[in-house]
DSSP file (Angstrom, degrees, kcal/mol; ACC not computed):
  #  RESIDUE AA STRUCTURE BP1 BP2  ACC     N-H-->O    O-->H-N    N-H-->O    O-->H-N    TCO  KAPPA ALPHA  PHI   PSI    X-CA   Y-CA   Z-CA
    1    1 A M     >        0   0    0      0, 0.0     4,-2.2     0, 0.0     5,-0.2   0.000 360.0 360.0 360.0 -43.4    0.0    0.0    0.0
    2    2 A K  H  >  +     0   0    0      1,-0.2     4,-2.5     2,-0.2     5,-0.2   0.883 360.0  54.1 -63.2 -37.2    2.8    2.4    0.9
    3    3 A Q  H  > S+     0   0    0      2,-0.2     4,-2.5     1,-0.2    -1,-0.2   0.908 108.1  49.8 -62.3 -41.6    4.5    1.7   -2.5
    4    4 A F  H  > S+     0   0    0      2,-0.2     4,-2.7     1,-0.2    -2,-0.2   0.923 111.5  48.3 -62.1 -45.1    1.3    2.6   -4.3
    5    5 A Q  H  X S+     0   0    0     -4,-2.2     4,-2.2     2,-0.2    -2,-0.2   0.907 112.3  48.7 -63.2 -42.0    0.9    5.9   -2.4
    6    6 A R  H  X S+     0   0    0     -4,-2.5     4,-2.2     2,-0.2    -1,-0.2   0.922 113.5  46.4 -64.1 -44.7    4.6    6.8   -3.1
    7    7 A T  H  X S+     0   0    0     -4,-2.5     4,-1.9     2,-0.2    -2,-0.2   0.895 110.7  53.3 -63.8 -40.9    4.2    6.0   -6.8
    8    8 A N  H  X S+     0   0    0     -4,-2.7     4,-1.0     1,-0.2    -1,-0.2   0.909 110.2  46.7 -62.3 -43.0    0.9    7.9   -6.9
    9    9 A I  H >X S+     0   0    0     -4,-2.2     4,-1.0     1,-0.2     3,-0.5   0.895 108.9  55.5 -66.1 -39.8    2.6   11.0   -5.4
   10   10 A L  H 3< S+     0   0    0     -4,-2.2     3,-0.4     1,-0.2    -1,-0.2   0.864 106.2  51.7 -61.5 -35.2    5.5   10.7   -7.8
   11   11 A R  H 3< S+     0   0    0     -4,-1.9     4,-0.3     1,-0.2    -1,-0.2   0.763 109.3  51.1 -70.5 -24.8    3.1   10.7  -10.8
   12   12 A Q  H <X S+     0   0    0     -4,-1.0     4,-1.9    -3,-0.5     3,-0.3   0.600  86.7  84.5 -89.8 -12.0    1.5   13.9   -9.4
   13   13 A I  H  X S+     0   0    0     -4,-1.0     4,-2.5    -3,-0.4     5,-0.2   0.894  84.1  56.7 -60.5 -42.9    4.7   15.9   -9.0
   14   14 A P  H  > S+     0   0    0      0, 0.0     4,-2.2     0, 0.0    -1,-0.2   0.891 107.4  49.9 -58.2 -36.5    4.9   17.1  -12.6
   15   15 A T  H  > S+     0   0    0     -4,-0.3     4,-2.3    -3,-0.3    -2,-0.2   0.925 110.0  49.9 -65.4 -43.6    1.4   18.7  -12.2
   16   16 A A  H  X S+     0   0    0     -4,-1.9     4,-2.3     1,-0.2    -1,-0.2   0.884 110.2  51.1 -61.5 -38.1    2.6   20.4   -9.0
   17   17 A V  H  X S+     0   0    0     -4,-2.5     4,-2.7     2,-0.2    -1,-0.2   0.906 109.1  50.3 -66.0 -41.4    5.6   21.7  -10.8
   18   18 A L  H  X S+     0   0    0     -4,-2.2     4,-2.2     2,-0.2    -2,-0.2   0.897 110.3  49.9 -62.8 -40.1    3.4   23.1  -13.6
   19   19 A V  H  X S+     0   0    0     -4,-2.3     4,-0.7     2,-0.2    -2,-0.2   0.920 111.2  49.7 -63.3 -43.2    1.2   24.8  -11.1
   20   20 A F  H >< S+     0   0    0     -4,-2.3     3,-1.2     1,-0.2    -2,-0.2   0.943 112.2  47.2 -58.7 -49.5    4.3   26.3   -9.4
   21   21 A V  H >< S+     0   0    0     -4,-2.7     3,-2.1     1,-0.3     5,-0.4   0.841 101.8  65.0 -64.1 -34.1    5.7   27.5  -12.8
   22   22 A S  H 3X>S+     0   0    0     -4,-2.2     5,-0.9     1,-0.3     4,-0.6   0.740  95.5  59.7 -62.5 -20.7    2.3   29.0  -13.7
   23   23 A R  T <<5S+     0   0    0     -3,-1.2     2,-0.7    -4,-0.7    -1,-0.3   0.483  79.9  89.0 -85.2  -2.6    2.7   31.4  -10.8
   24   24 A L  T <45S-     0   0    0     -3,-2.1    -1,-0.2    -4,-0.2    -2,-0.1  -0.222 120.9 -84.2 -89.8  45.4    5.9   32.9  -12.3
   25   25 A N  T  45S+     0   0    0     -2,-0.7    -2,-0.1    -3,-0.2    -3,-0.1   0.771  96.3 127.6  58.9  29.6    4.0   35.5  -14.3
   26   26 A V  T  <5S+     0   0    0     -4,-0.6    -3,-0.1    -5,-0.4    -4,-0.1   0.834  73.9  35.0 -77.7 -35.3    3.3   33.0  -17.1
   27   27 A L  S   <S-     0   0    0     -5,-0.9     3,-0.1     1,-0.2     5,-0.1  -0.670 109.8 -74.0-110.7 166.5   -0.4   33.8  -17.0
   28   28 A P  S >  S-     0   0    0      0, 0.0     3,-2.2     0, 0.0    -1,-0.2  -0.235  74.8 -69.2 -57.5 154.6   -2.1   37.1  -16.2
   29   29 A A  T 3  S+     0   0    0      1,-0.3     3,-0.1    -4,-0.1    -6,-0.0  -0.158 117.5   0.5 -52.0 133.0   -2.0   38.1  -12.5
   30   30 A N  T 3  S+     0   0    0      1,-0.2     2,-0.8    -3,-0.1   106,-0.3   0.433 100.6 113.8  66.6   2.9   -4.1   36.0  -10.2
   31   31 A I    <   +     0   0    0     -3,-2.2    -1,-0.2   105,-0.1   102,-0.1  -0.893  44.5 123.7-101.8 107.5   -5.2   33.7  -13.1
   32   32 A S  S    S-     0   0    0     -2,-0.8     3,-0.4   101,-0.2     4,-0.3  -0.971  71.6-112.8-155.4 165.1   -3.7   30.4  -12.3
   33   33 A P  S  > S+     0   0    0      0, 0.0     4,-2.8     0, 0.0     5,-0.2   0.356  86.1 105.0 -82.0   7.1   -4.5   26.7  -11.8
   34   34 A L  H  > S+     0   0    0      1,-0.2     4,-2.3     2,-0.2     5,-0.2   0.924  79.8  42.7 -58.5 -51.5   -3.4   27.0   -8.2
   35   35 A G  H  > S+     0   0    0     -3,-0.4     4,-1.9     1,-0.2    -1,-0.2   0.910 115.9  49.0 -62.5 -42.6   -6.9   27.0   -6.6
   36   36 A S  H  > S+     0   0    0     -4,-0.3     4,-3.0     2,-0.2     5,-0.4   0.889 109.8  52.0 -64.2 -39.0   -8.2   24.2   -8.8
   37   37 A Y  H  X S+     0   0    0     -4,-2.8     4,-2.9     1,-0.2    -1,-0.2   0.910 109.7  49.4 -64.1 -40.7   -5.1   22.1   -8.1
   38   38 A G  H  < S+     0   0    0     -4,-2.3    -1,-0.2    -5,-0.2    -2,-0.2   0.859 114.5  46.3 -63.3 -34.6   -5.8   22.6   -4.4
   39   39 A F  H  < S+     0   0    0     -4,-1.9    -2,-0.2    -5,-0.2    -1,-0.2   0.913 130.9  17.4 -74.7 -45.0   -9.4   21.6   -4.9
   40   40 A F  H  < S+     0   0    0     -4,-3.0    -3,-0.2    -5,-0.1    -2,-0.2   0.662 115.0  69.8-103.7 -19.9   -8.8   18.5   -7.1
   41   41 A G  S  < S-     0   0    0     -4,-2.9     2,-0.5    -5,-0.4     3,-0.0   0.051  97.4 -55.0 -92.5-163.2   -5.2   17.6   -6.6
   42   42 A N     >  -     0   0    0      1,-0.2     4,-2.3   -30,-0.1    -1,-0.2  -0.645  41.9-149.2 -78.1 120.5   -2.9   16.2   -3.9
   43   43 A S  H  > S+     0   0    0     -2,-0.5     4,-2.3     1,-0.2     5,-0.2   0.860  95.0  51.5 -61.6 -38.5   -3.3   18.4   -0.7
   44   44 A L  H  > S+     0   0    0      2,-0.2     4,-2.6     1,-0.2    -1,-0.2   0.941 112.4  44.4 -65.6 -47.5    0.3   17.7    0.4
   45   45 A L  H  > S+     0   0    0      1,-0.2     4,-2.6     2,-0.2    -2,-0.2   0.856 111.4  55.8 -65.9 -33.6    1.8   18.7   -2.9
   46   46 A F  H  X S+     0   0    0     -4,-2.3     4,-1.9     2,-0.2    -2,-0.2   0.946 110.7  43.8 -60.0 -49.8   -0.5   21.7   -3.0
   47   47 A A  H  X S+     0   0    0     -4,-2.3     4,-2.5     1,-0.2     5,-0.2   0.913 113.9  50.2 -63.6 -43.8    0.8   22.9    0.4
   48   48 A V  H  X S+     0   0    0     -4,-2.6     4,-2.9     1,-0.2     5,-0.2   0.905 109.4  51.3 -62.8 -41.4    4.4   22.3   -0.5
   49   49 A S  H  X S+     0   0    0     -4,-2.6     4,-2.0     2,-0.2    -1,-0.2   0.879 111.5  47.7 -66.0 -36.3    4.1   24.2   -3.8
   50   50 A I  H  X S+     0   0    0     -4,-1.9     4,-2.3     2,-0.2    -2,-0.2   0.952 115.9  42.6 -67.7 -49.4    2.6   27.2   -2.1
   51   51 A V  H  X S+     0   0    0     -4,-2.5     4,-2.7     1,-0.2     5,-0.2   0.917 114.1  51.7 -64.8 -43.3    5.2   27.3    0.7
   52   52 A A  H  X S+     0   0    0     -4,-2.9     4,-3.0    -5,-0.2     5,-0.4   0.911 110.4  49.1 -60.7 -42.4    8.1   26.6   -1.8
   53   53 A F  H  X>S+     0   0    0     -4,-2.0     4,-2.7    -5,-0.2     5,-2.0   0.932 113.2  46.3 -62.7 -45.3    6.9   29.5   -4.0
   54   54 A D  I  <>S+     0   0    0     -4,-2.3     5,-3.3     3,-0.2    -2,-0.2   0.895 118.0  42.2 -65.9 -39.3    6.7   31.9   -1.1
   55   55 A V  I  <5S+     0   0    0     -4,-2.7    -2,-0.2    -5,-0.2    -1,-0.2   0.921 125.4  32.7 -72.8 -44.2   10.1   30.9    0.3
   56   56 A L  I  <5S+     0   0    0     -4,-3.0    -3,-0.2    -5,-0.2    -2,-0.2   0.800 135.7  10.3 -86.1 -30.2   11.9   30.7   -3.1
   57   57 A V  I  <5S+     0   0    0     -4,-2.7    -3,-0.2    -5,-0.4    -4,-0.1   0.810 130.0  26.9-117.0 -57.1   10.2   33.4   -5.1
   58   58 A K  I   <S-     0   0    0     -5,-2.0    -4,-0.2     1,-0.1    -3,-0.2   0.843  88.8-137.7 -88.6 -36.1    7.9   35.7   -3.4
   59   59 A G      < -     0   0    0     -5,-3.3    -4,-0.2    -6,-0.4     2,-0.1   0.040  30.0 -69.2  89.9 155.3    9.1   35.8    0.2
   60   60 A M        -     0   0    0     -5,-0.1    -5,-0.0    -2,-0.0     3,-0.0  -0.459  52.7-173.6 -78.1 154.8    7.1   35.7    3.4
   61   61 A Y    >   -     0   0    0     -2,-0.1     3,-2.0     0, 0.0     4,-0.2  -0.950  37.0 -74.4-145.6 160.5    5.0   38.7    4.2
   62   62 A P  T 3  S+     0   0    0      0, 0.0    48,-0.1     0, 0.0    49,-0.0  -0.377 119.3  18.4 -60.4 131.5    2.9   39.9    7.2
   63   63 A G  T >> S+     0   0    0     -2,-0.1     4,-1.3    46,-0.1     3,-1.2   0.516  78.8 133.6  87.8   5.9   -0.4   38.0    7.3
   64   64 A F  H <>  +     0   0    0     -3,-2.0     4,-2.3     1,-0.3     5,-0.2   0.837  66.2  64.8 -57.9 -30.9    0.8   35.1    5.1
   65   65 A W  H 3> S+     0   0    0      1,-0.2     4,-1.8     2,-0.2    -1,-0.3   0.841  99.8  51.0 -64.0 -31.8   -0.7   32.6    7.5
   66   66 A L  H <> S+     0   0    0     -3,-1.2     4,-2.2     2,-0.2    -1,-0.2   0.861 107.6  53.0 -71.8 -34.4   -4.2   33.9    6.7
   67   67 A T  H  X S+     0   0    0     -4,-1.3     4,-2.5     2,-0.2    -2,-0.2   0.910 108.0  51.5 -62.9 -40.7   -3.5   33.5    3.0
   68   68 A Y  H  X S+     0   0    0     -4,-2.3     4,-2.2     2,-0.2    -2,-0.2   0.881 107.7  51.4 -64.5 -38.0   -2.5   29.9    3.8
   69   69 A I  H  X S+     0   0    0     -4,-1.8     4,-1.0     2,-0.2    -1,-0.2   0.906 109.3  51.5 -64.3 -39.6   -5.7   29.3    5.7
   70   70 A G  H >X S+     0   0    0     -4,-2.2     3,-0.6     1,-0.2     4,-0.6   0.914 109.7  49.0 -61.1 -42.8   -7.5   30.7    2.6
   71   71 A F  H >X S+     0   0    0     -4,-2.5     3,-1.2     1,-0.2     4,-1.0   0.875 103.2  61.4 -63.4 -36.4   -5.7   28.3    0.4
   72   72 A A  H 3X S+     0   0    0     -4,-2.2     4,-2.7     1,-0.3    -1,-0.2   0.791  90.7  69.4 -61.6 -26.6   -6.6   25.4    2.8
   73   73 A C  H <X S+     0   0    0     -4,-1.0     4,-2.6    -3,-0.6     5,-0.3   0.865  94.9  55.5 -59.6 -35.4  -10.2   26.1    2.0
   74   74 A Y  H <X S+     0   0    0     -3,-1.2     4,-2.2    -4,-0.6    -1,-0.2   0.956 110.9  42.8 -61.2 -49.4   -9.6   24.8   -1.5
   75   75 A A  H  X S+     0   0    0     -4,-1.0     4,-2.2     2,-0.2    -2,-0.2   0.914 115.9  48.2 -65.1 -43.2   -8.3   21.5   -0.2
   76   76 A V  H  X S+     0   0    0     -4,-2.7     4,-2.2     2,-0.2    -2,-0.2   0.941 115.4  43.1 -64.9 -48.0  -11.0   21.1    2.5
   77   77 A L  H  X S+     0   0    0     -4,-2.6     4,-1.8    -5,-0.2    -1,-0.2   0.845 111.5  55.9 -69.1 -31.4  -13.9   21.9    0.2
   78   78 A G  H  X S+     0   0    0     -4,-2.2     4,-0.9    -5,-0.3    -1,-0.2   0.914 109.6  45.9 -63.1 -42.1  -12.4   19.7   -2.5
   79   79 A K  H  < S+     0   0    0     -4,-2.2     3,-0.5     1,-0.2    -2,-0.2   0.889 112.0  51.8 -67.1 -38.4  -12.3   16.8   -0.1
   80   80 A L  H  < S+     0   0    0     -4,-2.2    -1,-0.2     1,-0.2    -2,-0.2   0.817 106.0  54.2 -67.7 -29.7  -15.9   17.5    1.0
   81   81 A S  H >< S+     0   0    0     -4,-1.8     3,-2.5     1,-0.2     7,-0.3   0.741  81.0 169.4 -76.3 -20.8  -17.1   17.5   -2.6
   82   82 A K  T 3<  -     0   0    0     -4,-0.9    -1,-0.2    -3,-0.5    -2,-0.1  -0.183  69.8 -28.5  45.7-124.3  -15.6   14.0   -3.1
   83   83 A N  T 3  S+     0   0    0     -3,-0.1     2,-0.7    -4,-0.1    -1,-0.3   0.139 101.0 123.6-107.3  19.4  -16.9   12.8   -6.5
   84   84 A S    <>  -     0   0    0     -3,-2.5     4,-2.6     1,-0.2     5,-0.2  -0.723  47.2-160.3 -85.1 113.8  -20.2   14.7   -6.5
   85   85 A L  H  > S+     0   0    0     -2,-0.7     4,-2.5     1,-0.2     5,-0.2   0.899  91.6  52.4 -60.0 -42.0  -20.4   16.8   -9.6
   86   86 A K  H  > S+     0   0    0      1,-0.2     4,-1.5     2,-0.2    -1,-0.2   0.928 111.5  45.9 -61.6 -45.1  -23.0   19.0   -8.1
   87   87 A R  H  > S+     0   0    0     -6,-0.2     4,-3.8     1,-0.2     5,-0.3   0.894 111.7  52.1 -65.3 -39.0  -20.9   19.7   -5.1
   88   88 A Q  H  X S+     0   0    0     -4,-2.6     4,-1.9    -7,-0.3    -2,-0.2   0.918 107.7  51.7 -62.3 -42.9  -17.8   20.3   -7.1
   89   89 A L  H  < S+     0   0    0     -4,-2.5    -1,-0.2    -5,-0.2    -2,-0.2   0.826 121.2  33.5 -64.0 -31.4  -19.6   22.8   -9.3
   90   90 A V  H  X S+     0   0    0     -4,-1.5     4,-1.4    -5,-0.2    -2,-0.2   0.868 117.1  51.1 -90.4 -43.2  -20.8   24.7   -6.2
   91   91 A F  H  X S+     0   0    0     -4,-3.8     4,-2.6    -5,-0.2    -3,-0.2   0.814 100.5  62.6 -70.8 -30.8  -17.9   24.2   -3.8
   92   92 A L  H  X S+     0   0    0     -4,-1.9     4,-1.8    -5,-0.3    -1,-0.2   0.964 109.0  39.1 -63.4 -51.8  -15.1   25.4   -6.2
   93   93 A P  H  > S+     0   0    0      0, 0.0     4,-2.1     0, 0.0    -1,-0.2   0.854 114.9  55.6 -65.9 -29.3  -16.4   29.0   -6.6
   94   94 A F  H  X S+     0   0    0     -4,-1.4     4,-2.6     2,-0.2    -2,-0.2   0.889 105.0  52.3 -66.3 -37.7  -17.2   28.9   -2.9
   95   95 A A  H  X S+     0   0    0     -4,-2.6     4,-2.5     2,-0.2    -1,-0.2   0.900 108.2  51.6 -63.0 -40.3  -13.6   28.0   -2.1
   96   96 A S  H  X S+     0   0    0     -4,-1.8     4,-2.3     2,-0.2    -2,-0.2   0.916 110.4  48.7 -60.2 -42.7  -12.5   31.0   -4.2
   97   97 A F  H  X S+     0   0    0     -4,-2.1     4,-2.6     2,-0.2    -2,-0.2   0.910 110.9  49.2 -65.7 -42.9  -14.8   33.2   -2.2
   98   98 A L  H  X S+     0   0    0     -4,-2.6     4,-2.9     2,-0.2     5,-0.3   0.905 109.8  52.2 -63.1 -40.5  -13.6   31.9    1.1
   99   99 A F  H  X S+     0   0    0     -4,-2.5     4,-2.6     1,-0.2     5,-0.4   0.930 110.2  49.4 -59.2 -44.8  -10.0   32.5   -0.1
  100  100 A F  H  X S+     0   0    0     -4,-2.3     4,-1.7     1,-0.2    -2,-0.2   0.935 114.1  44.9 -58.2 -49.2  -10.9   36.1   -1.0
  101  101 A L  H  X S+     0   0    0     -4,-2.6     4,-1.1     2,-0.2    -2,-0.2   0.940 119.3  39.3 -62.5 -49.2  -12.5   36.7    2.4
  102  102 A I  H  X S+     0   0    0     -4,-2.9     4,-1.4     2,-0.2    -2,-0.2   0.925 116.4  47.3 -73.2 -45.6   -9.8   35.1    4.6
  103  103 A S  H  X S+     0   0    0     -4,-2.6     4,-1.6    -5,-0.3    -1,-0.2   0.891 113.9  48.1 -66.4 -37.8   -6.7   36.3    2.7
  104  104 A N  H  X S+     0   0    0     -4,-1.7     4,-2.6    -5,-0.4    -1,-0.2   0.731 101.7  63.5 -77.2 -19.6   -8.0   39.9    2.5
  105  105 A L  H  X S+     0   0    0     -4,-1.1     4,-2.6     2,-0.2    -1,-0.2   0.901 105.4  47.7 -62.8 -39.8   -8.8   39.8    6.1
  106  106 A G  H  X S+     0   0    0     -4,-1.4     4,-2.3     2,-0.2     5,-0.3   0.888 109.4  52.2 -66.2 -40.0   -5.1   39.4    6.6
  107  107 A V  H  X S+     0   0    0     -4,-1.6     4,-2.4     1,-0.2     5,-0.4   0.944 112.9  45.2 -60.7 -46.9   -4.3   42.2    4.2
  108  108 A W  H  X S+     0   0    0     -4,-2.6     4,-1.8     1,-0.2    -2,-0.2   0.936 113.0  50.2 -60.9 -47.0   -6.7   44.5    6.1
  109  109 A W  H  < S+     0   0    0     -4,-2.6    -1,-0.2     1,-0.2    -2,-0.2   0.871 121.6  31.3 -62.9 -38.5   -5.3   43.4    9.5
  110  110 A Y  H  < S+     0   0    0     -4,-2.3    -1,-0.2    -5,-0.1    -2,-0.2   0.704 131.7  26.9 -95.4 -20.8   -1.6   44.0    8.6
  111  111 A W  H  < S+     0   0    0     -4,-2.4     2,-0.3    -5,-0.3    -3,-0.2   0.481 110.8  56.7-124.6  -3.3   -1.7   46.8    6.1
  112  112 A Y  S  < S-     0   0    0     -4,-1.8     2,-0.1    -5,-0.4     7,-0.0  -0.799  87.9 -90.2-123.4 166.1   -4.8   48.9    6.8
  113  113 A G        -     0   0    0     -2,-0.3     2,-1.8     1,-0.1    -2,-0.1  -0.432  44.3-110.2 -70.0 153.4   -6.2   50.8    9.8
  114  114 A H  S    S+     0   0    0     -2,-0.1     2,-0.3     4,-0.1    -1,-0.1  -0.406  77.7 114.5 -89.5  62.7   -8.5   48.7   12.0
  115  115 A T  S  > S-     0   0    0     -2,-1.8     4,-2.1     1,-0.1     5,-0.1  -0.875  76.4-117.8-124.8 160.5  -11.7   50.5   11.2
  116  116 A I  H  > S+     0   0    0     -2,-0.3     4,-2.7     1,-0.2     5,-0.2   0.896 116.2  56.0 -62.7 -39.6  -14.9   49.4    9.4
  117  117 A A  H  > S+     0   0    0      1,-0.2     4,-2.2     2,-0.2    -1,-0.2   0.914 109.5  45.1 -60.2 -43.3  -14.2   52.0    6.6
  118  118 A D  H  > S+     0   0    0      2,-0.2     4,-2.8     1,-0.2    -1,-0.2   0.847 110.5  54.4 -70.2 -33.6  -10.7   50.5    6.0
  119  119 A L  H  X S+     0   0    0     -4,-2.1     4,-2.2     2,-0.2    -2,-0.2   0.944 111.3  44.8 -62.3 -47.2  -12.1   47.0    6.0
  120  120 A L  H  X S+     0   0    0     -4,-2.7     4,-2.3     1,-0.2    -2,-0.2   0.891 113.4  51.0 -63.8 -39.4  -14.6   47.9    3.4
  121  121 A L  H  X S+     0   0    0     -4,-2.2     4,-2.9    -5,-0.2     5,-0.2   0.929 108.6  51.9 -62.1 -45.3  -11.9   49.8    1.4
  122  122 A C  H  X S+     0   0    0     -4,-2.8     4,-1.4     1,-0.2    -2,-0.2   0.932 113.1  43.2 -57.5 -48.9   -9.6   46.7    1.6
  123  123 A Y  H  X S+     0   0    0     -4,-2.2     4,-0.6     2,-0.2    -1,-0.2   0.869 113.6  52.2 -67.7 -35.9  -12.3   44.4    0.2
  124  124 A T  H >< S+     0   0    0     -4,-2.3     3,-1.0     1,-0.2    -2,-0.2   0.929 109.8  47.9 -65.2 -44.7  -13.3   46.9   -2.4
  125  125 A V  H 3< S+     0   0    0     -4,-2.9     4,-0.3     1,-0.2    -1,-0.2   0.799 110.1  55.1 -64.9 -28.2   -9.8   47.3   -3.7
  126  126 A A  H 3X S+     0   0    0     -4,-1.4     4,-2.3    -5,-0.2     3,-0.5   0.580  80.1  92.4 -83.3 -10.1   -9.4   43.5   -3.7
  127  127 A I  H <X S+     0   0    0     -3,-1.0     4,-2.7    -4,-0.6     5,-0.2   0.887  83.1  52.5 -56.3 -44.0  -12.4   42.9   -6.0
  128  128 A P  H  > S+     0   0    0      0, 0.0     4,-1.7     0, 0.0    -1,-0.2   0.892 110.8  48.7 -60.1 -35.9  -10.4   42.9   -9.3
  129  129 A F  H  > S+     0   0    0     -3,-0.5     4,-2.3    -4,-0.3    -2,-0.2   0.907 111.1  50.5 -67.2 -40.8   -8.0   40.4   -7.8
  130  130 A Y  H  X S+     0   0    0     -4,-2.3     4,-3.1     1,-0.2     5,-0.2   0.916 106.7  54.0 -63.2 -42.7  -10.9   38.2   -6.7
  131  131 A S  H  X S+     0   0    0     -4,-2.7     4,-2.3     1,-0.2    -1,-0.2   0.908 111.3  45.5 -61.4 -39.8  -12.5   38.3  -10.2
  132  132 A R  H  X S+     0   0    0     -4,-1.7     4,-2.5     2,-0.2    -1,-0.2   0.879 112.4  50.9 -70.7 -36.5   -9.3   37.1  -11.8
  133  133 A T  H  X S+     0   0    0     -4,-2.3     4,-2.8     2,-0.2  -101,-0.2   0.934 111.8  47.8 -63.2 -44.7   -8.8   34.4   -9.1
  134  134 A L  H  X S+     0   0    0     -4,-3.1     4,-2.9     2,-0.2     5,-0.3   0.907 110.3  51.8 -62.8 -42.5  -12.4   33.3   -9.7
  135  135 A I  H  X S+     0   0    0     -4,-2.3     4,-2.9    -5,-0.2     5,-0.2   0.939 112.8  45.6 -58.6 -47.6  -11.9   33.3  -13.5
  136  136 A G  H  X S+     0   0    0     -4,-2.5     4,-2.6  -106,-0.3     5,-0.4   0.928 114.3  47.8 -62.3 -45.6   -8.7   31.1  -13.1
  137  137 A D  H  X S+     0   0    0     -4,-2.8     4,-2.5     1,-0.2     5,-0.4   0.925 116.0  43.6 -62.5 -44.6  -10.4   28.7  -10.7
  138  138 A L  H  X S+     0   0    0     -4,-2.9     4,-2.3    -5,-0.2     5,-0.4   0.917 115.7  47.8 -69.1 -42.3  -13.5   28.3  -12.8
  139  139 A F  H  X S+     0   0    0     -4,-2.9     4,-1.6    -5,-0.3    -2,-0.2   0.975 122.3  32.7 -62.4 -54.8  -11.6   28.0  -16.1
  140  140 A F  H  X S+     0   0    0     -4,-2.6     4,-2.0    -5,-0.2    -2,-0.2   0.897 123.0  47.4 -71.7 -39.2   -9.0   25.4  -14.8
  141  141 A G  H  X S+     0   0    0     -4,-2.5     4,-2.3    -5,-0.4    -3,-0.2   0.937 115.1  43.0 -68.4 -47.3  -11.4   23.7  -12.4
  142  142 A Y  H  X S+     0   0    0     -4,-2.3     4,-2.7    -5,-0.4    -1,-0.2   0.825 111.9  55.5 -71.6 -28.9  -14.3   23.3  -14.8
  143  143 A T  H  X S+     0   0    0     -4,-1.6     4,-2.8    -5,-0.4     5,-0.2   0.924 108.6  48.8 -63.7 -43.0  -12.0   22.2  -17.5
  144  144 A Y  H  X S+     0   0    0     -4,-2.0     4,-2.8     2,-0.2    -2,-0.2   0.930 111.9  48.5 -60.3 -45.4  -10.7   19.5  -15.2
  145  145 A I  H  X S+     0   0    0     -4,-2.3     4,-1.5     2,-0.2    -2,-0.2   0.930 112.7  48.7 -60.5 -45.2  -14.3   18.5  -14.4
  146  146 A L  H  < S+     0   0    0     -4,-2.7    -2,-0.2     1,-0.2    -1,-0.2   0.932 114.8  43.9 -61.3 -47.1  -15.2   18.4  -18.1
  147  147 A L  H >< S+     0   0    0     -4,-2.8     3,-1.0     1,-0.2     4,-0.3   0.878 113.2  50.6 -68.4 -37.2  -12.1   16.3  -19.0
  148  148 A S  H 3< S+     0   0    0     -4,-2.8    -1,-0.2     1,-0.2    -2,-0.2   0.736 117.2  41.2 -74.3 -19.5  -12.5   13.9  -16.1
  149  149 A N  T 3X S+     0   0    0     -4,-1.5     4,-2.7    -5,-0.2    -1,-0.2   0.220  82.1 110.8-106.1  13.3  -16.2   13.4  -17.1
  150  150 A F  H <> S+     0   0    0     -3,-1.0     4,-2.9     1,-0.2     5,-0.2   0.889  76.3  50.8 -57.7 -43.7  -15.6   13.3  -20.8
  151  151 A T  H  > S+     0   0    0     -4,-0.3     4,-2.4     1,-0.2    -1,-0.2   0.924 112.5  46.6 -61.5 -44.2  -16.4    9.6  -21.1
  152  152 A W  H  > S+     0   0    0      2,-0.2     4,-2.3     1,-0.2    -2,-0.2   0.908 113.4  49.2 -64.0 -41.8  -19.7   10.0  -19.2
  153  153 A I  H  X S+     0   0    0     -4,-2.7     4,-2.6     2,-0.2    -2,-0.2   0.925 111.5  49.0 -64.0 -44.8  -20.5   13.1  -21.3
  154  154 A R  H  X S+     0   0    0     -4,-2.9     4,-2.6     1,-0.2     5,-0.2   0.921 112.0  48.2 -62.2 -44.5  -19.8   11.2  -24.6
  155  155 A K  H  X S+     0   0    0     -4,-2.4     4,-2.4    -5,-0.2    -1,-0.2   0.905 112.2  50.0 -61.7 -41.4  -21.9    8.2  -23.5
  156  156 A T  H  X S+     0   0    0     -4,-2.3     4,-2.4     2,-0.2    -2,-0.2   0.922 111.5  47.5 -64.3 -44.6  -24.7   10.5  -22.6
  157  157 A I  H  X S+     0   0    0     -4,-2.6     4,-2.6     1,-0.2    -2,-0.2   0.929 114.0  46.9 -63.3 -45.2  -24.7   12.3  -25.9
  158  158 A F  H  X S+     0   0    0     -4,-2.6     4,-2.5     1,-0.2    -1,-0.2   0.875 111.7  51.6 -65.7 -36.0  -24.5    9.1  -27.9
  159  159 A S  H  X S+     0   0    0     -4,-2.4     4,-2.3    -5,-0.2    -2,-0.2   0.912 111.5  46.7 -65.9 -41.7  -27.3    7.6  -25.8
  160  160 A L  H  X S+     0   0    0     -4,-2.4     4,-2.4     2,-0.2    -2,-0.2   0.906 112.9  49.5 -65.8 -41.4  -29.5   10.7  -26.4
  161  161 A A  H  X S+     0   0    0     -4,-2.6     4,-2.2     2,-0.2    -2,-0.2   0.917 111.9  48.1 -64.2 -42.3  -28.7   10.6  -30.1
  162  162 A A  H  X S+     0   0    0     -4,-2.5     4,-2.4     1,-0.2    -2,-0.2   0.900 111.0  51.4 -65.2 -39.9  -29.5    6.9  -30.4
  163  163 A F  H  X S+     0   0    0     -4,-2.3     4,-2.4     2,-0.2    -2,-0.2   0.905 109.9  49.1 -62.7 -42.4  -32.8    7.5  -28.5
  164  164 A Q  H  X S+     0   0    0     -4,-2.4     4,-1.7     2,-0.2    -2,-0.2   0.896 110.8  50.2 -66.2 -39.2  -33.8   10.3  -30.9
  165  165 A L  H  X S+     0   0    0     -4,-2.2     4,-1.6     1,-0.2    -2,-0.2   0.916 111.9  48.2 -63.3 -42.7  -33.0    8.1  -33.9
  166  166 A R  H  X S+     0   0    0     -4,-2.4     4,-1.0     1,-0.2    -2,-0.2   0.902 111.0  50.0 -64.6 -40.1  -35.1    5.3  -32.5
  167  167 A S  H  < S+     0   0    0     -4,-2.4    -1,-0.2     1,-0.2    -2,-0.2   0.796 109.6  51.7 -71.9 -26.9  -38.0    7.7  -31.7
  168  168 A K  H  < S+     0   0    0     -4,-1.7    -1,-0.2     1,-0.2    -2,-0.2   0.827 109.1  49.9 -75.5 -32.0  -37.9    9.1  -35.3
  169  169 A T  H  <        0   0    0     -4,-1.6    -2,-0.2     1,-0.2    -1,-0.2   0.670 360.0 360.0 -80.5 -15.9  -38.0    5.7  -36.9
  170  170 A V     <        0   0    0     -4,-1.0    -1,-0.2    -5,-0.1    -2,-0.1   0.472 360.0 360.0 -81.9 360.0  -41.0    4.6  -34.8
């Protein structure tokens, strides 16, 4: 069993590396497969890729721990959604929203005054970043859902087409 787990993680490392590289300004700001990978991928590799990026490239910053809690929402909601397509479709954008709320709470706490006006300002200023994060999560996440359900979709389409042909000939 341990050999299977080790082999399985080794197969997932290239994906984690691609997610890491995607954060090196390869894509537009905040549009990346990172959230989707956290939602659908290996939680350990997800965490390692985030910490490695922050240590090697970006550097630690005040409030980073709240950003990490926001990232953890992807992994937790991904595990809760299991293999339910309906839950995946709902929980992925909800994970993006939780990441937005929690990470920007850290931005407000460490870089803004501790007033309601500054809290609202912080979240207002962050909306463009959230929209790009949501776009990236939905694009990469729903593409993953589509590709992982491709066989089911193809069978369903062919079954519907066959049913329509049968009903026309009757």
